[in-house]
N, C-alpha and C positions, 0 to 999 in steps of 0.2 A: 129652482127650475125656471126657465124662460118661457113666457107665454107666447106661442106662435099661432097665428090664425091667418086665414086668407079667404077671399071670396071664391065661390065656385068657378072652376075653369083655370084657376091659378095653380102653381105648383103645390101650395099648401092646401088648397081646396080639393085637390085630387087625392091627397093622402087620407087614409082611413084614420079614425081617432087613435087607434093603437100605433100606427106609424107616426102620427103627429106627436104622441106622448113619448115614443122612443127617441125621436129626433130631438125634442125639447130637453129630455133628460140628459142627452149627451152633449148638448150645446154649451158653449162658453161665450159670454158677452165680451166683445172687444170694441174699442173706440179708435178711430183714426182721425188724424188732423187733416184739414183741407190741403189738397195737393200731395198727400202722402201716397207713396206707391204701396199697394197691398200685395200684389204679386207681379213680378216682372215677366215680360214676354219671354217664353221659352223655359221659364222656371217651372219645375215640377213640384206639386204640392199634394198633400193628402187631405187638406182641409176643404170644407165647403163654406162659402161666405154667403150669409143671408143679410140683406140690407133691411133693417127694421125701421130706420128713419134716415132722412137725407137722401143723397143720390151719389152715384159713382160714374166715372167716365172710363170707358173701355177704349184703349188705344192699341191698335195692332199695326205693325208694319211688316214689310216683306223682309225675309232674311237677306243679308248682303249678298250681292252677286246674282240675285234672281230677278231683277227687273230694273 
């Protein structure tokens, strides 16, 4: 099981201990290389990604023909 914690006021801090345990029990750890695309714009996914270390960059553009 992955240990997930967070300070009060954060997503994790607002979860009850039971919710935290359920989320952690269902979690799978993944690693991504620098510059790797995790989810492409417009792509539908059923996953939730939680960054435990490092950082991510979110880039969003307008659909073609809208601006």
